[in-house]
N, C-alpha and C positions, 0 to 999 in steps of 0.2 A: 242453699242446700240444707235439707232437713236431716239432722243427725240423731234425733231421739223422738220418742212418742210425745214428750212434752212439747217439743218444737212443732210437731205435727198439729197438735191441738191449737197451739198459738197461731199457726199459719191458717188453719181453717177459720178461726174466729176473726183474724185480721182481714182476711179476704171476703168474709161474709158468705162463704160457700154453703149452699143448702141444696140437698137432693131429696128425692122421694124414694123411700125404701119400703119394699114389701117383704114381710117375713112369713115364711111357709111353716105351718104347723107350730106356731109360736105359743106354746102352752106351758113352757117351763120358766122357772123363776129367773135363771140367768139371761135367757133371751129377752124376756119382757123387761127386766131391769136395765139391761144394756141398751135396748131400744129407747126406753124412757129417758135414760141418762143422755143418750145422743140427741134426743129431741129437746131436752132441757138445755143442752149446750148449744143448740141452735143449728146443727149442721144436717139434720134430717127431719122430714115429715114422714110419719110411720103409719103403715097399714099392717095390721096383724090379721093373718088368716088362720083360723083354727076353731076349736070348740070354745064358743063364747063363755060358757059356764066355767070352764077351766081357766080361761084368761081372767075372768072376773075374780075367781078365787085367788089366783096368783097376785092380782093387783091388791086385793084386800090384805093378803099376807105380807106384802112388801110395801104397803102404804103408798101405792101408786094410783093416781087419778086415772081411771079408764078413759076419760075424755082426752087424755094425751094422744090417744090413738084413734084411727079409723079401724073398727073391728068388723071383720066379715066372718059370720058364723058358718063354719063348715066342720061338723063334728067328726068326719071321717079323715084319717091321716092322709091317705093317698089322694083323696079328692081335694083336700086342703092344699097339698103341694101342687097339684095340677092347676088349681084355681089361682094360686100365687103366681105361677109361671104364666098363665093366661093373661093376668092383669099386666104383668111387665111386658109381655109380648105385644099387647094391645096399646102400649104407650102410657099406661097409668103408673109406671114406676121407672126410676132411673137405675135402681139396683135391687138385687134379690138377696135375701138372707135365709139361711137354713136355721130352723128352730130345733125342736126335739126329734124331728124325723131322722131316720138313718141316712147315711151318706149315699148308699146305693139307690134309695128311693128318690132322693134329691137329684142325683145325677141322671137317673132314668127320665125324669120329667124334663130336665134341661136338654138332654140329648135326643128326645123324641123327634123323629124326622118331620112329622106334620105339625106338631104343636109346641116344639121346644124352642130353644134360644140359640142353637149353634148354627152359624152361617155355613153355607156350602163349602166344603173342603177346610173348614175351620178345625183347630186343634184346641181342646180344652185342657188346661193344666192348672195346677195349684201353685201359686206364688206366695211364699211366706215372707214376713218381715220380722227380723230378730234383733232385739236390743239386749246385748250382754254387757254388763258393767266393765268387763275385762277387755272389751274391744272399743275402739275409738269412734265408731260410727255404726249406723244401722247396716245390717246384712240382709240382702234380698236373695232368695233361694228357691229352687224348685227341682223336681216336682215331688211333693210329699204325699199325694193322695189319689192321683188319677191313673197315671201311665206306669205300669209295673216295670217294664223294661223298654225304654224308648229306643227306637232305631236312630240312625244318624240323622235322617231328615227331621224326625221329631225333636231331636236334641237342638237342631238349628232353630226350630220354631219355639221351643221352650226358652232358649236363650233370648230370642226376640221378645218374648213376653216378660222375662226378667228385666231386660233393658227398658222396656216400656214403663214398667212399674217404677223402676229406679228413677227414670227421667221425670216421671210425674212428681217425684219428691224433690225435684230441683237439681238432680245430679246430671250435669250436661253430657258427660261421657263416662258412664259407669265402667269400672274395672271388673271384668268377669273372669273368675277362675274356673277352669274346667277340671273338676276334681277326679283324682284317681288314687290308688294306694301309694303311688310314688311319683316323684317328679322326673324320674328317669324314663327315657324312651324305651319301653320294653314291648316288643312285638307279640309277646305271649299274653299281654293284657289288653283286651279290646278298649278299655277306658283310656289307656295311654294313647293308643292310636287315634281314637276319636278326639281326644283332647288336643292332640297336635294338629289335626286337620281343622278343627273348629277355630283354634288360635290363628292358623294361617288364613282362614276365611275372614276373620276379624281384621287381620293385617291388610287384606286386599279389598276391604269394604263390602264383602259379600254378606257379612253380618254387620249391619250398620249401627252407628250411634254409640259404639262402645270400644274399649280396649280389652282385648282378650288374651289370655295365656294359658297354656296347658301342654301336657298334663301337669297338675300341681297337687301334691299331697296337702291334706287339710292344714298341717302345721305350718308349712311355708306359705300357704295362701293367706293365713291370718296372723302370722307372727314374724315380724321383721328380724328378730334375733335368730330364729330358726333358718330363715333364708340366708342371713349373713354367715352363719356357721357352715351351711352347706354350699356357700359361695355361689348362690343362685342369683344371676343377674336378670331381673324381671321387672317390668313396670307395674305388675299386679301383685307380686308376692309381698305379703305383709300389709297390704293396703286394699284388699279386695272389697268391692261393693256388692258383688253378686257371686253366688256359688251355683254352678250347674253340677248336680251329682249324676253318677253313671246309671243309677237305678233308684226305684222307689224305696227299696229297703235301706239303702245307705242314707238317703235324705231324711226318711222318716225316723230312723234311729238317731241321727244327729239332732233333729228337731226336738224329739221327745227327751233325749238325754239332757239337752239344754234346759227344758222346762222342769225336769224332775230333780236334777242333781246340781244345778247352778243357781246360787242365790241372786235375786235381783233381776232375773231375766224377764223381759216383756216380749210378747209375740202377737202377731196378727197373721191372718191367712185368708185368701180369697181365690176363687176360680177366675181365670183370665182366658179369653178366647171366645166367650159367648157374646151375644149382642149387648149385654150389660155386665158389669162386674157382679159376681155372686159371692157373698160372704159365706165362707165355709170354715167353721171351726168345729172341733170335736164336741160331742154332747157332754163330755167330761170337762171341757174348758170352763174356767171361771168367768164371771161377769166382765172383768177387766180385759181379758183376752178377746171376748166377743166385742166389747166396745172398741178396742184397738182395731179389730178387723173391720168394723163399720167405718171407722175413720180412714183406714187404708183404702177401702172401696170408694168412699166419697172423694178423696183426693185424686184417685185414679180417674174417676168419672168427671172430674171438674174440667 
């Protein structure tokens, strides 16, 4: 069971895992440096698609050897994203990475019915991994970037994606908390009702490979003392591996609050549900977050 990003890197090295990564519109310093670092660490072979002149300038500024990469010169942003997706779709890449392009352009290319990467009836969602020094293990969570207000069936699918990513990190039966504003069963709060039904589906094996409980407020999901004070008897409370949030606003705020107001936090994020994992981090994320995200995707694809 991998409990930190340091352990993730150790596991990738120990197992000799290596995947082919294609980066779309990879013309910014953080993306190029993260890709170069991942290549140097040995767990990816990298193709950069974008303006070759810009990529060369970034390499000079960061003292990176351009020969580290296969570079495909596509000076137009949208065309570069489309070409990166085409390469992966044709089997020339095991995972896709977003560079400096906007998320909507990246998603548009992935979701294109004729040329994209989403299987029929598939659901694309964002699964993040969070390491907070005040918590005793990694937290897997979703969806922070794609589905604004998931309906119940989508929540079932997102839960399945969270479980799959957690299991790829060696967690045999991840504990999933279905988050609401309270752990009380209140029929006036849809998140409470959904959380209870999702938990029952886990109990009956309709959502496989995990232990689930809900509704759970975020304090009892992550803090044993809070659960004890509230006399909550739960196999998940205080020990959750995964968090399913009721909507994008809640998960996104939790994600960014951790990154901006908590010291020592490390994060990674990728899209799950496409034919290959797709590294998706904010254009504002630093190099380390992008590197962590590449490592997450490689482990999931292994």
